[in-house]
C-alpha positions as CSV (number, residue, x, y, z in Angstrom):
1,M,34.4,-25.2,59.3
2,D,37.0,-22.5,59.0
3,L,35.7,-20.9,55.9
4,V,32.8,-21.1,53.4
5,I,32.7,-19.7,49.9
6,K,29.1,-19.0,49.4
7,G,26.9,-19.0,46.3
8,G,29.4,-19.2,43.5
9,L,29.3,-21.0,40.2
10,V,31.6,-23.9,41.0
11,V,33.8,-25.0,38.0
12,D,35.4,-28.0,39.6
13,G,38.4,-28.5,37.3
14,T,37.3,-31.9,35.9
15,G,35.8,-30.4,32.7
16,G,32.2,-31.2,33.9
17,D,29.3,-28.7,34.0
18,P,29.5,-25.9,36.5
19,V,27.0,-25.9,39.4
20,H,26.0,-23.3,41.9
21,A,27.2,-24.5,45.3
22,D,29.0,-23.5,48.5
23,V,32.5,-24.7,49.2
24,G,33.4,-25.4,52.8
25,I,37.0,-25.6,54.1
26,A,38.5,-27.1,57.3
27,G,42.1,-27.5,58.2
28,G,43.3,-26.4,54.7
29,I,41.2,-29.1,53.0
30,I,37.9,-29.0,51.1
31,A,35.5,-30.4,53.6
32,A,32.2,-30.0,51.8
33,V,30.7,-28.9,48.5
34,G,26.9,-28.3,48.4
35,K,24.0,-26.0,48.9
36,N,23.4,-24.0,52.1
37,L,26.5,-25.2,54.0
38,S,26.5,-24.4,57.7
39,P,28.1,-21.1,58.9
40,A,31.9,-20.9,59.3
41,K,34.4,-18.6,61.1
42,R,34.6,-16.7,57.8
43,E,32.5,-16.5,54.7
44,I,33.4,-15.2,51.2
45,D,30.4,-14.0,49.2
46,A,30.9,-15.5,45.7
47,R,27.6,-14.6,44.2
48,G,28.1,-13.5,40.6
49,C,31.6,-15.2,40.6
50,V,33.0,-18.5,39.4
51,V,34.9,-20.6,41.9
52,T,37.7,-22.7,40.5
53,P,40.6,-24.7,41.8
54,G,43.9,-22.8,42.1
55,F,45.8,-22.8,38.8
56,V,48.9,-25.0,38.3
57,D,51.6,-23.4,36.2
58,I,54.0,-26.1,34.9
59,H,56.6,-23.8,33.3
60,T,58.2,-21.1,35.4
61,H,61.7,-19.9,36.3
62,Y,61.3,-18.7,39.9
63,D,64.4,-20.7,40.8
64,G,66.4,-17.7,42.0
65,Q,63.6,-15.4,43.1
66,A,62.1,-18.0,45.4
67,S,65.3,-17.9,47.5
68,W,64.8,-14.3,48.5
69,D,61.2,-13.5,47.7
70,S,58.1,-14.9,49.4
71,D,55.6,-13.3,47.1
72,L,56.3,-15.0,43.8
73,L,54.8,-12.2,41.8
74,P,53.3,-11.9,39.3
75,S,52.0,-15.4,39.2
76,S,50.4,-15.2,42.6
77,V,48.0,-12.4,41.6
78,H,46.9,-14.3,38.4
79,G,45.3,-17.2,40.2
80,V,48.3,-19.5,40.3
81,T,48.6,-21.5,43.5
82,T,51.3,-24.0,42.4
83,A,54.3,-23.1,40.2
84,V,56.7,-25.6,38.8
85,M,60.3,-24.2,38.5
86,G,63.5,-25.4,36.9
87,S,62.2,-25.4,33.3
88,C,64.3,-25.5,30.1
89,G,67.3,-27.2,31.8
90,V,68.4,-24.0,33.6
91,G,68.5,-23.4,37.4
92,F,70.7,-22.7,40.4
93,A,71.1,-26.2,41.8
94,P,73.1,-28.3,42.2
95,A,76.0,-25.9,42.2
96,R,79.4,-26.0,43.7
97,P,80.8,-22.7,45.1
98,A,83.4,-22.5,42.3
99,D,80.6,-22.6,39.7
100,R,78.2,-20.0,41.0
101,D,79.3,-17.2,38.8
102,R,79.0,-19.5,35.7
103,I,75.5,-20.5,36.7
104,I,74.5,-16.8,37.2
105,A,75.8,-15.8,33.8
106,L,73.9,-18.7,32.2
107,M,70.6,-17.7,33.8
108,E,71.1,-14.0,33.0
109,G,71.7,-14.8,29.3
110,V,69.0,-17.5,28.9
111,E,66.3,-16.0,31.0
112,D,67.0,-12.3,31.1
113,I,67.3,-12.1,34.9
114,P,69.8,-9.4,35.9
115,G,73.1,-10.9,37.0
116,A,73.6,-8.2,39.7
117,A,70.2,-9.1,41.2
118,L,71.0,-12.7,41.3
119,A,74.5,-12.1,42.7
120,E,73.0,-10.1,45.6
121,G,69.8,-12.0,46.1
122,L,70.9,-15.6,46.0
123,N,71.9,-16.8,49.5
124,W,73.5,-20.1,48.3
125,R,72.5,-22.0,51.3
126,W,72.9,-25.2,49.2
127,E,75.2,-27.2,47.1
128,T,73.2,-30.3,46.2
129,F,69.7,-30.2,44.8
130,V,68.3,-31.8,48.0
131,Q,69.8,-28.9,50.0
132,Y,68.4,-26.4,47.6
133,M,64.8,-27.8,48.0
134,D,65.3,-27.8,51.8
135,A,66.6,-24.2,51.7
136,L,63.6,-22.9,49.7
137,D,61.1,-24.9,51.8
138,A,62.5,-23.3,55.0
139,T,60.9,-20.0,54.0
140,P,57.1,-19.7,53.7
141,H,55.8,-18.4,50.3
142,A,52.5,-17.0,49.0
143,I,52.0,-20.1,46.8
144,D,53.3,-23.6,46.5
145,F,56.1,-24.5,44.2
146,A,57.8,-27.6,42.8
147,C,61.3,-28.0,41.3
148,H,62.6,-29.8,38.2
149,V,66.3,-30.8,38.3
150,P,67.9,-28.7,35.4
151,H,70.3,-30.5,33.1
152,D,72.7,-27.5,32.6
153,A,73.3,-27.1,36.4
154,L,73.6,-30.9,36.8
155,R,76.2,-31.0,34.0
156,V,78.2,-28.2,35.4
157,Y,78.1,-29.8,38.9
158,A,79.6,-33.0,37.5
159,M,82.0,-31.6,34.9
160,G,82.9,-28.1,35.9
161,D,84.8,-26.3,33.0
162,R,84.4,-29.4,30.8
163,A,80.6,-28.9,30.7
164,A,81.1,-26.6,27.8
165,V,79.3,-27.6,24.6
166,G,81.2,-30.3,22.7
167,Q,82.6,-32.1,25.7
168,V,81.3,-35.6,26.1
169,A,80.4,-36.7,29.6
170,S,82.6,-39.6,30.9
171,A,81.3,-42.6,32.7
172,D,82.4,-41.0,36.0
173,D,80.6,-37.8,35.0
174,L,77.4,-39.7,34.3
175,A,77.7,-41.5,37.6
176,V,77.8,-38.2,39.4
177,M,74.9,-36.8,37.5
178,R,72.8,-39.9,37.9
179,G,73.5,-40.0,41.6
180,E,72.5,-36.4,42.2
181,L,69.4,-36.7,40.0
182,R,68.3,-39.9,41.9
183,S,68.8,-38.2,45.3
184,A,66.7,-35.2,44.1
185,L,63.9,-37.3,42.8
186,E,63.8,-39.5,45.9
187,A,63.5,-36.2,48.0
188,G,60.5,-35.1,45.9
189,A,61.9,-33.2,42.9
190,A,59.2,-32.8,40.2
191,G,61.3,-34.2,37.3
192,F,64.2,-33.5,35.0
193,S,64.4,-30.7,32.4
194,T,66.7,-30.1,29.4
195,G,67.1,-27.4,26.8
196,R,68.2,-27.9,23.2
197,T,67.7,-24.6,21.4
198,D,70.1,-22.2,19.8
199,N,68.1,-19.2,21.2
200,H,69.4,-20.0,24.7
201,R,72.9,-18.5,25.3
202,A,74.9,-17.4,28.3
203,T,75.9,-13.8,28.7
204,D,79.2,-14.5,26.9
205,G,77.3,-15.7,23.8
206,S,78.2,-19.4,24.4
207,E,75.6,-22.2,24.1
208,T,74.2,-23.8,27.2
209,P,76.2,-26.7,28.6
210,A,73.6,-29.3,27.8
211,A,72.4,-27.9,24.4
212,D,74.2,-30.7,22.4
213,A,74.2,-33.5,24.9
214,G,74.2,-36.8,23.1
215,K,71.8,-39.7,23.2
216,R,74.0,-41.8,25.6
217,E,74.0,-39.0,28.2
218,L,70.4,-38.2,27.9
219,E,69.2,-41.8,28.1
220,A,71.5,-42.5,31.1
221,L,69.9,-39.6,32.9
222,V,66.2,-40.2,32.1
223,R,66.5,-43.8,33.0
224,V,66.8,-42.7,36.6
225,L,63.2,-41.4,36.5
226,G,62.1,-44.9,35.5
227,E,64.3,-46.6,38.1
228,V,62.7,-44.5,41.0
229,D,59.3,-44.3,39.2
230,R,59.0,-40.6,39.9
231,G,58.9,-37.3,38.0
232,V,58.3,-36.1,34.4
233,L,60.6,-34.8,31.7
234,Q,60.3,-31.3,30.3
235,I,62.1,-30.5,27.0
236,V,62.6,-27.3,24.9
237,S,64.1,-27.8,21.5
238,D,64.1,-25.9,18.2
239,F,64.5,-29.4,16.6
240,D,67.7,-28.3,14.8
241,M,65.7,-25.8,12.7
242,A,68.9,-24.1,11.6
243,L,70.1,-27.3,9.9
244,G,67.0,-27.6,7.7
245,P,63.8,-29.7,7.7
246,H,65.7,-32.9,7.3
247,A,67.1,-32.6,10.9
248,F,63.6,-32.5,12.5
249,D,62.9,-36.2,12.6
250,S,66.4,-37.1,13.9
251,E,65.9,-34.7,16.8
252,F,62.4,-36.0,17.5
253,D,63.7,-39.5,17.4
254,L,65.9,-38.5,20.3
255,V,62.8,-37.2,22.2
256,D,61.1,-40.6,21.5
257,A,64.2,-42.4,22.8
258,M,64.2,-40.4,26.0
259,C,60.5,-41.0,26.6
260,A,61.0,-44.8,26.0
261,A,64.1,-45.0,28.3
262,S,62.4,-43.2,31.1
263,G,59.0,-44.8,31.0
264,R,57.7,-41.5,32.3
265,G,55.8,-38.6,30.8
266,V,57.5,-36.1,28.5
267,S,56.2,-32.6,27.6
268,I,57.6,-30.6,24.7
269,S,57.4,-26.8,24.2
270,M,55.4,-26.1,21.1
271,L,55.0,-22.8,19.3
272,Q,54.8,-21.3,15.8
273,R,58.4,-20.4,15.1
274,V,59.9,-17.7,12.9
275,G,61.5,-19.3,9.9
276,D,59.4,-22.5,10.0
277,V,55.8,-21.5,10.7
278,E,54.5,-25.1,10.1
279,Q,57.0,-26.9,12.4
280,W,54.4,-27.0,15.2
281,R,52.2,-29.2,13.1
282,R,55.0,-31.7,12.6
283,I,55.6,-31.6,16.4
284,L,51.9,-32.4,16.9
285,A,52.0,-35.2,14.3
286,R,55.0,-36.9,15.8
287,T,53.5,-36.5,19.3
288,E,50.3,-38.2,18.1
289,R,52.4,-41.0,16.7
290,A,54.3,-41.4,20.0
291,V,51.1,-41.5,22.0
292,A,49.6,-44.1,19.6
293,A,52.8,-46.2,20.2
294,G,52.2,-46.1,23.9
295,H,54.4,-43.2,25.0
296,R,53.1,-40.6,27.5
297,M,53.8,-37.4,25.7
298,R,52.2,-34.0,25.6
299,V,52.9,-30.5,24.1
300,Q,53.1,-27.3,26.2
301,T,51.1,-24.5,24.6
302,A,50.9,-20.8,25.2
303,P,47.6,-18.9,24.8
304,R,49.0,-15.9,22.9
305,G,51.9,-14.6,20.9
306,I,55.3,-15.2,22.5
307,G,57.3,-12.0,22.0
308,V,58.8,-9.1,23.8
309,I,57.7,-5.8,25.4
310,L,59.8,-2.9,24.1
311,G,60.4,0.4,25.9
312,L,63.1,2.8,26.8
313,E,63.3,1.3,30.2
314,A,62.9,-2.3,29.1
315,T,65.8,-4.7,28.4
316,F,65.4,-4.1,24.6
317,H,64.0,-1.6,22.1
318,P,64.7,-1.0,18.4
319,F,67.2,1.8,18.9
320,I,69.3,0.1,21.6
321,G,72.2,-0.5,19.1
322,F,72.1,2.8,17.3
323,P,75.3,4.8,17.9
324,S,73.5,8.1,18.8
325,Y,71.3,6.3,21.3
326,K,74.2,4.4,22.9
327,V,75.9,7.8,23.7
328,V,72.9,8.6,26.1
329,S,71.8,5.2,27.1
330,H,73.2,5.6,30.6
331,L,71.2,8.7,31.4
332,P,68.1,8.8,33.6
333,L,64.9,8.3,31.6
334,A,63.8,12.0,31.8
335,E,67.2,13.2,30.5
336,R,67.2,10.6,27.7
337,V,63.7,11.6,26.6
338,A,64.6,15.3,26.6
339,H,67.7,14.6,24.5
340,L,65.8,12.3,22.1
341,R,63.1,14.9,21.5
342,N,65.7,17.3,20.0
343,P,64.9,17.4,16.3
344,E,68.5,17.3,15.3
345,V,69.2,14.2,17.5
346,R,66.1,12.6,16.0
347,D,67.2,13.2,12.4
348,R,70.7,12.0,13.1
349,L,69.7,8.8,14.9
350,L,67.2,7.9,12.2
351,S,69.9,8.1,9.6
352,E,72.0,5.5,11.3
353,T,71.9,1.7,11.4
354,S,72.1,-0.6,14.4
355,E,75.4,-2.1,15.6
356,P,75.2,-5.6,17.1
357,V,73.6,-5.9,20.5
358,A,73.8,-9.6,21.2
359,G,77.0,-11.5,22.1
360,D,79.6,-11.2,24.8
361,G,78.3,-9.8,28.0
362,S,74.8,-9.2,26.7
363,P,71.5,-10.8,27.8
364,I,70.1,-9.9,24.4
365,P,69.5,-13.1,22.3
366,P,71.1,-13.5,18.9
367,L,67.6,-13.3,17.3
368,A,67.5,-9.5,18.2
369,D,70.3,-8.7,15.8
370,Q,68.5,-10.5,13.0
371,L,65.4,-8.4,13.7
372,L,67.3,-5.1,14.0
373,A,68.7,-5.8,10.5
374,K,65.2,-5.6,9.0
375,L,63.4,-3.1,11.2
376,D,61.0,-1.9,8.5
377,F,59.7,-5.4,8.1
378,V,59.6,-6.0,11.9
379,S,57.4,-2.8,12.2
380,M,54.6,-4.8,10.6
381,S,54.3,-6.8,13.8
382,L,55.1,-3.9,16.2
383,F,52.1,-2.4,18.1
384,R,51.4,0.0,20.9
385,L,50.5,-2.0,24.0
386,G,48.3,0.6,25.6
387,Q,46.7,0.8,29.1
388,E,44.3,-2.0,28.1
389,P,46.6,-4.4,26.3
390,N,45.4,-6.0,23.1
391,Y,47.3,-9.2,22.5
392,E,45.6,-10.0,19.2
393,P,46.0,-6.6,17.3
394,D,45.2,-6.1,13.7
395,R,48.2,-5.4,11.5
396,Q,46.5,-2.3,10.3
397,T,47.2,-0.8,13.7
398,S,50.9,-1.7,13.6
399,M,53.7,0.8,13.4
400,Y,54.0,-0.1,9.7
401,G,50.3,0.5,9.1
402,E,50.4,3.8,10.8
403,A,53.5,4.8,8.8
404,L,51.6,4.1,5.5
405,R,48.6,6.2,6.6
406,K,50.8,9.1,7.7
407,G,53.3,8.9,4.8
408,K,56.3,8.5,7.1
409,R,59.0,5.9,7.5
410,P,58.1,3.1,10.0
411,L,61.2,4.0,12.1
412,E,59.9,7.5,12.6
413,I,56.6,6.2,14.0
414,V,58.5,3.7,16.3
415,Y,60.8,6.5,17.5
416,D,58.0,8.9,18.4
417,A,55.9,6.1,20.0
418,L,58.7,5.2,22.4
419,L,58.8,8.9,23.6
420,E,55.1,8.9,24.5
421,L,54.0,9.0,28.2
422,D,57.4,10.7,28.9
423,G,59.2,7.6,27.7
424,H,57.1,5.1,29.7
425,A,55.2,3.9,26.6
426,L,55.5,0.2,25.8
427,L,55.4,-1.5,22.4
428,Y,54.4,-5.2,21.9
429,F,56.2,-7.4,19.4
430,P,54.8,-10.9,19.1
431,I,57.6,-12.9,17.6
432,Y,56.2,-16.5,17.8
433,N,52.6,-17.7,17.3
434,Y,51.7,-14.6,15.2
435,A,52.8,-15.4,11.7
436,S,49.4,-14.7,10.2
437,G,48.7,-11.6,12.2
438,N,46.2,-13.4,14.4
439,L,45.9,-16.2,17.0
440,D,44.2,-18.7,14.8
441,A,47.1,-21.2,15.0
442,V,47.0,-20.8,18.8
443,A,43.3,-21.7,18.8
444,E,44.2,-25.0,17.0
445,M,46.9,-25.7,19.6
446,L,44.7,-25.0,22.6
447,H,41.9,-27.2,21.3
448,H,44.2,-30.2,20.7
449,P,43.6,-33.0,23.2
450,L,47.4,-33.4,23.8
451,A,47.9,-29.8,24.7
452,L,49.0,-28.7,28.2
453,F,48.6,-25.1,29.2
454,G,52.1,-23.8,29.8
455,L,55.1,-21.6,28.7
456,S,54.4,-18.7,31.0
457,D,58.1,-18.4,32.0
458,G,57.0,-16.7,35.2
459,G,60.1,-15.2,36.9
460,A,62.1,-15.1,33.7
461,H,62.7,-12.5,30.9
462,V,61.8,-10.0,33.5
463,G,62.7,-6.9,31.4
464,T,61.1,-8.1,28.2
465,I,57.9,-10.1,28.9
466,C,55.2,-10.6,31.6
467,D,53.7,-13.8,30.4
468,A,52.9,-14.9,33.9
469,S,49.5,-13.3,33.1
470,F,48.7,-16.2,30.7
471,P,46.0,-17.7,33.0
472,T,44.1,-14.4,33.1
473,F,44.4,-14.0,29.3
474,L,43.1,-17.5,28.7
475,L,40.0,-16.7,30.7
476,T,39.3,-13.3,29.2
477,H,40.3,-13.8,25.6
478,W,39.6,-17.4,24.9
479,V,36.6,-18.0,27.2
480,R,34.9,-14.6,27.3
481,D,35.9,-12.3,24.4
482,R,37.1,-14.0,21.2
483,A,34.4,-14.5,18.6
484,E,35.9,-17.7,17.0
485,G,37.8,-20.6,18.5
486,R,36.6,-20.0,22.0
487,L,37.2,-22.4,24.8
488,S,34.3,-23.4,27.1
489,L,34.8,-22.3,30.7
490,P,35.0,-25.9,32.0
491,R,37.6,-26.8,29.3
492,A,39.8,-23.7,30.2
493,V,39.6,-24.3,33.9
494,H,40.4,-28.0,33.4
495,M,43.6,-27.0,31.4
496,L,44.6,-24.5,34.2
497,T,44.0,-26.9,37.0
498,S,43.5,-30.7,37.1
499,A,45.0,-31.4,33.7
500,N,48.3,-29.9,34.8
501,A,48.1,-31.2,38.3
502,A,47.6,-34.8,37.0
503,W,50.4,-34.4,34.5
504,M,52.8,-33.5,37.4
505,G,51.5,-36.2,39.7
506,F,50.0,-33.7,42.2
507,R,47.1,-35.9,43.4
508,D,46.0,-33.6,46.2
509,R,45.0,-30.6,44.2
510,G,43.5,-29.4,40.9
511,E,39.9,-30.3,41.7
512,I,37.1,-28.9,43.9
513,A,36.2,-32.1,45.7
514,V,36.0,-33.2,49.3
515,G,39.4,-34.2,50.6
516,K,41.4,-32.1,48.1
517,K,43.7,-29.3,49.1
518,A,41.8,-26.0,49.4
519,D,43.7,-24.1,46.7
520,L,40.9,-22.0,45.1
521,N,40.1,-18.9,43.1
522,V,37.0,-16.7,43.4
523,I,36.7,-14.8,40.1
524,N,34.3,-12.2,38.7
525,L,34.6,-13.3,35.1
526,D,32.6,-10.4,33.8
527,E,35.0,-7.9,35.4
528,L,38.2,-9.8,34.8
529,E,40.8,-7.8,32.9
530,L,44.5,-7.3,32.4
531,R,46.2,-4.0,33.0
532,S,49.3,-2.8,31.1
533,P,52.6,-4.2,32.4
534,R,54.5,-1.8,34.6
535,L,58.2,-1.7,35.2
536,V,59.3,-1.8,38.9
537,R,62.7,-1.7,40.5
538,D,62.2,-4.2,43.3
539,L,64.8,-6.8,42.6
540,P,68.0,-7.1,44.6
541,A,70.7,-4.5,43.6
542,G,68.0,-2.3,42.2
543,G,67.1,-4.7,39.3
544,K,64.0,-4.0,37.3
545,R,61.2,-6.2,36.1
546,F,57.8,-6.1,34.6
547,L,54.7,-6.8,36.7
548,Q,51.2,-6.9,35.4
549,D,48.1,-6.3,37.5
550,A,44.7,-7.9,37.0
551,R,41.2,-6.9,38.1
552,G,38.5,-9.4,38.8
553,Y,40.1,-11.9,41.2
554,R,38.0,-11.6,44.2
555,A,40.1,-14.0,46.3
556,T,42.8,-16.6,45.9
557,L,43.3,-19.3,48.6
558,V,46.2,-21.6,49.3
559,S,45.6,-24.4,51.8
560,G,42.4,-22.6,52.8
561,Q,44.1,-19.3,53.6
562,V,43.4,-16.2,51.5
563,I,46.7,-15.1,50.0
564,A,45.3,-12.5,47.6
565,E,42.1,-10.3,47.6
566,N,41.0,-8.0,44.9
567,G,44.3,-8.2,43.0
568,S,46.6,-7.6,46.0
569,L,48.5,-10.0,48.2
570,T,47.6,-10.4,51.9
571,S,50.2,-11.0,54.6
572,V,49.7,-14.8,54.9
573,R,52.3,-17.1,53.4
574,P,51.1,-20.7,53.5
575,G,53.0,-21.8,50.4
576,R,55.4,-24.7,50.6
577,L,57.6,-26.9,48.5
578,V,55.6,-29.6,46.8
579,R,57.4,-32.9,47.1
580,C,56.2,-35.2,44.4
581,P,55.0,-38.6,45.3
């Protein structure tokens, strides 16, 4: 054998009881699981550690990054060995040369990926989706990846300027989209994704091309999946929340119709939304009804609050729209901090109100302006992130709570907090999944039998979040640390591995069993911890993004090769495109 992982507690991904065993690997495949396996060329001492299958992340946005970056950080240092891209209907293929700038502006606005980084980093060695997959697969990566065909790019490819919201696809347009989708699926694309939410906007403030696509178009496209009998559907929708509760059922009826027309599986993003904190329960109820009626439908669920990281170097912070801040926003951080520490500047800025920050040319979503208009209220859910991040903080420790204790305005507390650590301090603002000031609702979601582990958005929102660390958080918070609502270790590992692999149709991975692909993690669960996110400038054109380190991953293997040890990537790059069966 090439390698043996010795003496670990094997959690095989099926949900069954862990067992102490060795895992032997030969030719990139699991060759044996048992006690006292014969020596190999290399051994990994896993005593005191759990050994799991590699994690399968079904909701990422590495679509652009994968074309220039072989590391696929930060997912690759959080146990992920397979990442599914092309989520939410956005991506970079198919794309005609004339539409490249439009696609970049869309991705910058929707997913907060710097347009300059995309313009410099993307090599555009493709036009069709099949060419895109081939181009990515030509470069080795740290981990495996699979690709959904995104609705927005598909629509722009077929319709050009007419893909704007409100334009109905003609029969010829649909024929082009269906043909391109069919070719992609037959070449191994993972499925089809579409986005139907008002929160997603291009940098010019416009809605995404497919946001209001009608039933005729959607059914025509998803029928292709049934015709080739391949792939799954991934949908994000706010279920027309802005139109009131009456609109929910009509939008979900459309999801039901898509599922029926495709005959394939559909997963829906589910979270506790601002403005309708009980909507997620209605999503679950309708999903249960759909499954009872014979549909294959699941909900993608996050393990913590979905929000933003705020800081003077992040994409967003509470003073970004204040006139006195805008005057110095272009200065280097040290100069900004020195200026903002001037008492006269502080008093003047705190007497102002924010100007709009969303809209034309801005990657800031419209929700930001709504929040800036009521900053004192927002401060109730605004927390210091700290060097050991607490993602379930008590509201007593919020900026608002601190202001009450000190007899100050909340904005004063926020202002001073942002200047800590010479301006490198970070604040945490959980927008979704935190309406009650805790994660009790998330506990219900995670325990539901129709829940899939997802929504990490790895590779996206690079200056505002770092939720690619979700797998590590699931293991530390929900398996080891939280007093109530905990998940068993076998259940958590099952969600991270074989449940997601099976959903995607990846039959060769997700379990520790003889004959399966040797994608594995060796984890010291007692030592496992997340460090505070850090902002780095390693994107093309000097673009910045958050990375987050983890301690406790002894080793991560892809196809039997160690791609990460003790939290750092090695030099091997065995990762390839997963072509779905």
